[in-house]
C-alpha positions as CSV (number, residue, x, y, z in Angstrom):
1,M,-27.4,8.7,11.8
2,S,-23.7,8.9,11.9
3,N,-21.1,10.3,9.9
4,L,-17.9,8.3,10.8
5,S,-15.3,7.3,8.6
6,S,-14.6,3.5,8.7
7,R,-11.4,4.3,6.8
8,A,-8.5,3.6,8.7
9,F,-6.4,6.7,7.6
10,E,-7.3,10.2,7.1
11,R,-7.2,10.7,3.3
12,D,-5.2,13.5,1.4
13,Y,-7.2,14.8,-2.0
14,C,-4.8,15.7,-4.5
15,E,-4.5,15.0,-8.4
16,V,-0.8,14.0,-8.6
17,R,0.8,12.5,-11.6
18,I,2.5,8.8,-11.3
19,R,3.8,5.9,-13.0
20,Y,3.2,2.3,-11.7
21,A,4.6,-1.0,-13.1
22,I,3.8,-4.6,-12.4
23,Y,6.4,-5.7,-9.3
24,N,9.8,-7.1,-11.2
25,T,9.1,-5.4,-14.6
26,E,10.1,-2.1,-16.1
27,K,7.2,-1.5,-18.4
28,Y,5.8,1.8,-16.4
29,L,2.1,3.6,-17.0
30,D,1.0,6.9,-16.6
31,A,-1.9,7.4,-14.4
32,K,-3.1,10.2,-11.8
33,M,-3.5,9.9,-8.1
34,Q,-6.6,11.0,-7.1
35,N,-6.1,10.9,-2.8
36,S,-3.9,9.1,-0.6
37,S,-2.9,8.3,2.7
38,E,-0.6,6.6,5.1
39,G,-1.8,3.0,4.3
40,G,-2.3,3.4,0.4
41,M,-4.0,5.3,-2.6
42,Y,-6.6,5.8,-5.2
43,F,-5.5,6.4,-8.4
44,Q,-7.1,6.4,-12.0
45,S,-5.1,4.7,-14.9
46,E,-6.1,3.6,-18.5
47,S,-5.2,-0.2,-17.7
48,E,-7.1,-2.5,-15.9
49,L,-5.1,-4.2,-12.9
50,H,-6.3,-7.5,-11.0
51,P,-6.8,-7.2,-7.0
52,G,-3.6,-8.9,-5.7
53,S,-1.1,-7.6,-8.1
54,E,1.9,-6.3,-6.5
55,I,3.2,-2.9,-8.2
56,C,5.7,-0.2,-8.1
57,I,4.4,3.4,-7.9
58,H,6.7,6.6,-8.6
59,R,5.8,10.1,-8.2
60,A,6.5,12.0,-11.5
61,D,6.7,15.0,-9.9
62,Y,8.7,13.7,-7.0
63,S,11.4,16.6,-5.6
64,P,12.9,16.3,-1.9
65,E,13.6,19.8,-1.9
66,I,10.0,20.5,-2.6
67,H,8.0,17.5,-0.9
68,G,10.5,17.4,2.1
69,S,12.8,14.4,3.3
70,A,9.5,12.5,5.0
71,A,8.0,12.3,1.2
72,C,8.7,8.9,-0.4
73,K,9.4,8.9,-4.5
74,G,8.2,5.4,-5.3
75,Y,6.3,3.1,-3.3
76,R,5.5,-0.6,-3.5
77,A,1.5,-1.7,-3.5
78,E,-1.2,-4.4,-3.7
79,V,-3.9,-3.8,-5.7
80,M,-6.8,-4.3,-3.2
81,W,-9.7,-3.8,-6.0
82,C,-9.9,-2.1,-9.9
83,R,-13.0,-0.5,-11.1
84,R,-14.3,0.4,-14.6
85,L,-15.4,4.2,-14.9
86,F,-17.3,5.4,-17.7
87,N,-17.7,9.4,-18.4
88,K,-21.0,10.0,-19.9
89,D,-19.8,13.1,-21.4
90,D,-17.4,12.0,-23.6
91,N,-17.9,8.4,-23.8
92,T,-14.6,7.4,-22.4
93,S,-13.8,4.8,-19.2
94,C,-11.0,4.5,-17.2
95,Y,-10.3,2.5,-14.2
96,G,-10.1,3.6,-10.6
97,V,-7.7,1.6,-8.4
98,G,-7.4,1.0,-4.9
99,V,-3.9,0.0,-3.5
100,R,-2.5,-0.2,0.0
101,F,1.0,0.7,0.6
102,I,3.8,-2.9,1.6
103,V,5.9,-1.7,4.0
104,N,9.4,-3.1,4.5
105,T,9.6,-2.0,8.0
106,C,9.3,-5.1,10.9
107,E,6.6,-4.3,12.7
108,K,8.2,-5.9,15.6
109,C,12.3,-5.1,15.4
110,G,11.6,-1.9,13.3
111,E,14.2,-2.8,11.4
112,T,13.7,-1.6,7.7
113,V,14.8,-4.5,5.1
114,A,15.0,-5.4,1.5
115,Y,11.0,-5.7,0.1
116,S,12.2,-9.1,-0.6
117,D,12.7,-9.8,2.9
118,I,10.0,-8.5,4.4
119,H,6.9,-11.5,5.1
120,R,3.4,-10.3,5.6
121,T,1.2,-12.6,7.9
122,D,-2.7,-13.6,7.3
123,D,-3.1,-10.7,9.6
124,F,-1.3,-8.3,7.8
125,V,1.6,-7.8,10.0
126,F,4.5,-7.4,8.5
127,L,7.8,-8.9,10.2
128,C,11.4,-9.5,8.7
129,S,12.9,-13.1,8.2
130,K,14.5,-12.9,11.7
131,C,11.5,-12.0,13.6
132,L,9.2,-14.3,11.7
133,E,11.6,-17.2,12.5
134,N,11.5,-16.4,16.3
135,I,7.7,-16.0,16.4
136,E,7.1,-19.2,14.6
137,K,9.0,-21.1,17.4
138,L,6.9,-20.1,19.9
139,P,3.8,-21.9,21.6
140,D,1.0,-21.2,19.6
141,G,-0.6,-19.5,22.9
142,D,2.2,-16.9,23.1
143,K,2.1,-16.5,19.4
144,Q,-1.4,-15.3,19.0
145,C,-0.8,-13.0,22.1
146,L,2.1,-11.5,20.2
147,N,0.0,-11.5,17.2
148,K,-3.1,-9.3,18.6
149,Y,-0.2,-6.9,20.4
150,L,1.2,-6.2,16.6
151,I,-2.0,-5.4,15.1
152,G,-3.0,-3.3,17.9
153,N,-5.7,-5.2,19.4
154,V,-5.0,-5.2,22.9
155,L,-7.4,-5.2,25.4
C-alpha cells in the first residue's frame, strides 16, 4: 500500500489565531488555523461558511519582525469546503473550513495587480486583465496549448 499524499502542497501544522470576514465586509470573526500550505489553509470556526464564498483572512499575531518579509499579514481565499465538527467530550460543535488562496499575481506575465484585476480561468489559472484579453484573441488551438503550459501540463 502506498502512503503518497494527493495534496498539491506540503502542509505546515501549527495552531494560529486568525480573523476572517466575507469579502467586501468588515465583520471579522475569530477562528483558529490548524494547518496551512502554499495553496491554502484549514481552520476551525464557530460559524458556517458556504463553499464558493470569498473571504479575507488576517493573522491575529502577524509581525514582520518575527515572521519575516516572506510572511503575509492577510490573504484572500475561496472556501472550498466546510464541515460541522462535534466534540463528544463537552457536547460542543464548530466548523472545519478548507480554503484555497486567491492570488493576485498574473501567472503569464508575473505582474502583481489589484485583486479586482485578476481573473481566474476555468482551469484555475490566474491572469491580469491585459493577459486575459491577449489570450482570448488567440486561435483555439494556441489558447489550449498556452493554457496547458500555464497549468503545468506540458509533455
